[in-house]
C-alpha positions as CSV (number, residue, x, y, z in Angstrom):
1,X,1.7,24.0,117.7
2,X,4.2,25.0,114.5
3,X,7.9,25.5,115.7
4,X,7.6,29.5,114.1
5,X,4.7,30.1,116.2
6,X,6.9,28.7,119.3
7,X,9.6,30.4,118.6
8,X,7.4,33.9,118.3
9,X,5.4,33.6,120.7
10,X,8.4,32.7,123.5
11,X,10.2,36.3,121.9
12,X,7.0,38.0,122.4
13,X,6.5,36.8,125.9
14,X,10.2,38.5,126.9
15,X,9.6,41.6,124.4
16,X,6.1,42.7,123.6
17,X,5.6,46.8,123.0
18,X,3.4,48.3,125.7
19,X,0.4,49.8,124.1
20,X,-2.6,51.6,125.4
21,X,-4.8,49.1,123.6
22,X,-3.3,46.5,123.9
23,X,-5.2,43.7,126.7
24,X,-8.1,45.9,126.5
25,X,-11.3,44.8,127.5
26,X,-13.4,46.9,125.2
27,X,-13.6,45.8,121.8
28,X,-14.7,49.1,120.4
29,X,-10.5,50.4,121.6
30,X,-9.3,47.8,119.6
31,X,-11.6,48.8,116.0
32,X,-10.0,52.1,117.3
33,X,-6.4,51.4,117.4
34,X,-6.4,49.1,114.4
35,X,-7.8,51.7,112.2
36,X,-5.5,54.5,113.1
37,X,-2.5,52.4,112.7
38,X,-3.2,51.2,109.2
39,X,-1.0,53.6,107.6
40,X,0.6,55.5,110.2
41,X,3.3,54.5,112.8
42,X,2.3,53.3,116.1
43,X,4.2,56.1,117.9
44,X,2.6,58.8,116.3
45,X,-1.2,57.0,116.6
46,X,-0.5,56.3,120.7
47,X,-1.4,60.1,122.0
48,X,-4.3,60.8,119.3
49,X,-6.0,56.9,120.6
50,X,-5.6,57.9,124.5
51,X,-7.1,61.8,123.4
52,X,-9.4,59.9,121.2
53,X,-10.8,57.2,123.8
54,X,-11.4,60.3,126.6
55,X,-13.3,62.3,124.2
56,X,-15.0,59.5,122.4
57,X,-14.8,56.2,125.1
58,X,-17.7,54.3,123.7
59,X,-19.5,53.5,120.3
60,X,-22.6,55.3,121.3
61,X,-20.4,58.3,122.1
62,X,-18.7,58.2,118.4
63,X,-22.0,58.0,116.8
64,X,-23.4,60.9,118.5
65,X,-20.7,63.4,118.1
66,X,-20.2,65.4,115.3
67,X,-18.5,65.3,111.9
68,X,-16.3,68.4,113.1
69,X,-15.6,66.8,116.4
70,X,-14.2,63.7,114.2
71,X,-12.2,65.2,112.3
72,X,-10.8,68.0,114.9
73,X,-9.8,65.0,116.9
74,X,-8.3,62.9,113.6
75,X,-6.3,66.2,112.5
76,X,-2.8,65.3,111.9
77,X,-3.3,61.4,111.2
78,X,-4.0,61.8,107.7
79,X,-6.0,59.5,105.3
80,X,-8.9,60.8,106.9
81,X,-11.9,58.5,104.9
82,X,-10.6,56.0,107.8
83,X,-11.9,59.0,110.5
84,X,-15.4,59.6,108.4
85,X,-15.7,55.6,107.9
86,X,-15.1,55.1,111.9
87,X,-17.8,57.7,112.1
88,X,-19.9,56.2,109.5
89,X,-19.6,52.4,111.1
90,X,-20.2,53.8,114.5
91,X,-23.8,54.6,113.2
92,X,-24.3,51.6,112.0
93,X,-23.2,49.6,114.9
94,X,-25.8,51.6,117.1
95,X,-28.4,51.2,115.2
96,X,-28.0,47.7,114.2
97,X,-26.1,46.0,116.7
98,X,-27.0,47.9,120.0
99,X,-23.9,49.5,120.2
100,X,-21.5,46.8,120.5
101,X,-19.2,45.7,117.9
102,X,-20.8,42.3,116.2
103,X,-18.6,39.3,116.6
104,X,-20.1,37.3,113.5
105,X,-17.1,37.9,110.8
106,X,-19.5,38.6,107.8
107,X,-21.0,41.4,109.8
108,X,-17.9,43.3,110.7
109,X,-17.1,42.8,107.0
110,X,-20.1,44.9,106.0
111,X,-19.2,47.7,108.1
112,X,-17.5,50.8,106.4
113,X,-14.1,51.1,106.6
114,X,-13.4,47.1,107.5
115,X,-11.5,44.7,105.3
116,X,-10.3,41.2,105.3
117,X,-6.7,42.5,107.3
118,X,-9.3,44.9,110.1
119,X,-11.7,41.6,110.4
120,X,-9.0,39.5,111.4
121,X,-7.3,41.8,113.8
122,X,-10.7,42.5,115.8
123,X,-11.6,38.9,115.6
124,X,-8.4,37.8,116.9
125,X,-7.2,40.2,119.4
126,X,-10.7,41.6,120.7
127,X,-13.0,38.5,120.5
128,X,-10.3,36.0,121.1
129,X,-10.8,34.1,117.5
130,X,-8.3,31.9,115.9
131,X,-8.1,34.6,112.8
132,X,-4.6,35.3,111.2
133,X,-4.7,39.0,109.5
134,X,-2.0,40.9,107.5
135,X,-0.8,43.9,108.0
136,X,3.0,45.9,106.4
137,X,4.8,44.1,109.0
138,X,3.4,41.3,108.6
139,X,3.6,40.9,104.7
140,X,7.3,41.6,105.4
141,X,8.2,39.4,107.8
142,X,6.6,36.1,105.5
143,X,7.9,37.5,102.4
144,X,11.6,37.0,104.1
145,X,10.8,34.1,106.2
146,X,9.4,32.0,102.6
147,X,11.7,33.9,100.9
148,X,8.5,34.5,98.5
149,X,9.8,36.3,94.9
150,X,5.6,37.5,94.0
151,X,4.9,40.5,94.2
152,X,3.8,41.1,97.9
153,X,1.5,43.5,97.0
154,X,-0.5,41.6,94.0
155,X,-3.5,39.4,94.4
156,X,-1.2,36.4,93.7
157,X,1.7,37.3,96.4
158,X,-0.8,38.4,99.0
159,X,-3.1,35.0,98.5
160,X,0.4,33.0,99.4
161,X,0.9,35.5,102.3
162,X,-2.5,34.9,103.9
163,X,-2.1,31.0,103.3
164,X,1.2,31.5,105.1
165,X,-0.2,33.2,108.3
166,X,-3.3,31.1,108.7
167,X,-0.6,27.8,108.2
168,X,1.4,28.7,110.6
169,X,-1.2,29.9,113.0
170,X,-1.5,28.4,117.1
171,X,-4.6,27.2,118.2
172,X,-6.2,29.3,120.7
173,X,-3.3,32.0,120.4
174,X,-4.0,34.1,117.1
175,X,-4.2,36.9,119.2
176,X,-0.9,36.9,120.7
177,X,0.7,35.3,117.5
178,X,-0.8,38.4,115.0
179,X,0.4,41.4,117.6
180,X,4.2,39.1,117.8
181,X,4.2,39.2,114.4
182,X,3.7,43.0,113.9
183,X,6.2,43.6,117.1
184,X,8.5,41.6,115.6
185,X,7.6,43.7,111.8
186,X,8.1,47.0,114.0
187,X,11.0,46.1,115.9
188,X,13.1,43.7,114.5
189,X,12.6,42.7,110.6
190,X,12.4,46.4,109.4
191,X,12.1,47.4,106.0
192,X,15.8,48.7,105.7
193,X,18.7,47.1,107.6
194,X,17.0,44.3,109.6
195,X,18.3,43.0,112.7
196,X,18.7,39.9,111.5
197,X,20.9,38.5,114.5
198,X,18.0,39.4,116.9
199,X,15.1,37.9,115.2
200,X,14.0,34.6,116.7
201,X,13.0,33.2,113.5
202,X,16.8,33.6,111.8
203,X,17.2,30.0,111.5
204,X,14.2,29.3,109.6
205,X,14.7,32.9,107.5
206,X,14.9,31.2,104.0
207,X,15.5,35.0,102.9
208,X,18.5,35.1,105.3
209,X,19.8,32.1,104.1
210,X,19.7,33.0,100.5
211,X,21.2,36.6,101.3
212,X,18.1,37.6,99.7
213,X,17.0,40.1,102.9
214,X,17.1,43.4,101.6
215,X,15.0,42.4,98.4
216,X,12.0,41.2,100.4
217,X,9.1,41.9,100.1
218,X,9.5,42.5,96.5
219,X,6.6,45.2,95.4
220,X,5.4,46.2,92.3
221,X,7.4,49.6,90.8
222,X,6.6,52.9,91.9
223,X,5.1,55.6,89.5
224,X,6.6,58.8,89.9
225,X,4.6,61.0,91.7
226,X,3.0,64.4,90.0
227,X,3.4,67.6,92.3
228,X,0.7,70.1,91.7
229,X,1.4,74.0,92.3
230,X,-2.0,76.0,94.1
231,X,-2.5,79.4,95.5
232,X,-4.3,80.1,97.9
233,X,-6.2,84.0,98.9
234,X,-5.8,84.5,102.7
235,X,-9.0,86.8,102.8
236,X,-9.1,88.4,106.3
237,X,-11.8,91.2,107.1
238,X,-12.2,92.6,110.6
239,X,-10.6,90.1,112.5
240,X,-12.7,87.2,110.5
241,X,-10.9,85.1,107.5
242,X,-12.7,83.4,104.8
243,X,-12.9,79.6,104.7
244,X,-13.8,77.1,102.4
245,X,-15.2,73.7,103.1
246,X,-14.4,70.8,101.1
247,X,-16.6,68.2,99.3
248,X,-17.3,65.5,102.0
249,X,-16.2,62.5,98.9
250,X,-12.6,62.3,98.1
251,X,-9.2,63.6,99.6
252,X,-9.8,65.6,103.0
253,X,-13.7,65.3,102.6
254,X,-15.3,67.5,105.1
255,X,-12.2,69.6,106.1
256,X,-12.1,73.7,106.0
257,X,-9.3,75.4,103.8
258,X,-8.2,78.5,102.0
259,X,-9.7,79.6,98.6
260,X,-7.6,78.1,96.3
261,X,-7.0,77.0,92.8
262,X,-4.6,74.5,91.1
263,X,-2.1,76.8,88.5
264,X,0.4,75.9,86.3
265,X,2.1,79.5,85.8
266,X,3.5,82.1,88.5
267,X,1.0,81.4,91.4
268,X,1.0,85.1,92.2
269,X,0.1,85.9,89.0
270,X,-2.7,83.7,88.4
271,X,-4.4,83.9,91.5
272,X,-7.0,86.1,90.8
273,X,-8.6,85.4,87.5
274,X,-8.2,81.8,88.4
275,X,-10.0,82.0,91.6
276,X,-12.9,83.7,90.1
277,X,-13.0,81.7,87.1
278,X,-13.1,78.6,89.8
279,X,-15.1,79.5,92.8
280,X,-16.6,83.3,91.8
281,X,-14.8,84.8,94.6
282,X,-13.4,88.2,93.6
283,X,-10.0,89.9,95.2
284,X,-7.1,91.7,95.1
285,X,-4.0,90.5,95.5
286,X,-1.7,91.6,98.6
287,X,1.6,90.0,100.2
288,X,2.6,86.8,99.8
289,X,2.7,84.7,102.7
290,X,6.1,82.2,101.4
291,X,5.1,78.7,100.6
292,X,4.2,75.6,102.3
293,X,4.0,71.9,100.9
294,X,3.1,68.4,102.1
295,X,3.8,65.3,100.2
296,X,0.3,63.0,100.0
297,X,0.6,59.0,99.0
298,X,0.3,59.7,95.5
299,X,1.3,63.7,94.4
300,X,2.7,66.5,96.2
301,X,1.4,69.9,96.6
302,X,3.2,73.5,97.0
303,X,1.0,75.8,97.9
304,X,1.2,79.3,97.5
305,X,-0.6,81.4,100.2
306,X,-1.7,85.5,99.6
307,X,-3.2,88.0,102.1
308,X,-6.2,89.6,99.9
309,X,-8.8,92.0,99.8
310,X,-12.5,91.1,99.4
311,X,-14.2,92.6,96.3
312,X,-17.1,90.0,96.1
313,X,-17.7,86.7,97.6
314,X,-20.9,84.5,96.5
315,X,-23.2,83.2,98.9
316,X,-22.2,79.9,99.1
317,X,-23.1,77.1,101.9
318,X,-19.7,75.8,101.7
319,X,-17.8,79.3,102.7
320,X,-17.8,80.3,106.4
321,X,-16.5,84.0,107.7
322,X,-14.3,82.7,110.7
323,X,-12.7,84.9,113.3
324,X,-9.0,83.6,113.4
325,X,-8.9,82.9,116.9
326,X,-11.2,80.1,116.4
327,X,-9.1,78.4,113.1
328,X,-8.5,76.2,115.4
329,X,-11.6,74.6,116.0
330,X,-12.2,73.8,112.4
331,X,-10.3,70.7,111.4
332,X,-8.2,71.4,108.0
333,X,-5.4,69.4,106.2
334,X,-1.6,69.7,106.8
335,X,-0.9,72.5,104.1
336,X,-4.0,74.5,105.5
337,X,-2.9,74.3,108.8
338,X,0.5,75.3,108.2
339,X,-1.0,78.6,106.4
340,X,-3.0,79.5,109.7
341,X,-0.6,79.1,112.0
342,X,1.1,81.8,109.6
343,X,-1.7,84.0,110.4
């Protein structure tokens, strides 16, 4: 066994985090946790995972649920394509694999939303296979251990890091090895101010030896993200409010929102004309409800909601009048949920 793995596994035995999906007998639970943990902190994921497993305890339960129930359970985790892909994949698993997650790696990778990282994680954690994986934490750990100068988020950099992860994998212990690397990145080898003196691999770390640990991993320069201004119409009539369902493909697919438009000038002045032009919804604008905002991965939205009176609403299957007391039952993105709470 490589010395790196020996030191790492000894540390993991004494320090591993207690997580509800660890050592779970059902591969489905591992799969759900890995999808939820993509681009989301573990601390945020835990309550969502526990509620999800009560609501959808099996692949078959997930496959037979409604999309609205799925998106409701996911609301707040963000990156909603993960939930939609999990739902699509569950249907495939039921129809093609009898409701059991396949052990074959090619079959696993064929499922919606499952890429190389998730295949390695499921194979090693759920099926005890000798497969490496590479999430953000593991990428950072190996970038520092071997003082990698290549962009870690480039194809060449990822190739190097995958090879290092596989080279140091201890036979028969891949699950513990991968989880140990994840824990080390989450608890010790932090993005900023890494706790090098607490690291079991300190004597092996080339970046610490060279004083470059704060400079690793090397990432491609990020572009400045744009900010978009939206004006939203909160049209209330007899205890109901008008909602619009977003297209199922793309950002926040299938979620519900208050009819809104992107504007470049004064939101209050532009709302009525811009909304009619974009949606054929005609309103009289009333008082403003302040503003709400949310930063996505590639842009930021600042929304200005206004109470409005209905003048004309076209017939459209994506528009629905919803009782105010039922708003919680309709999955929304963070901007629209903030507006709903104002009501």
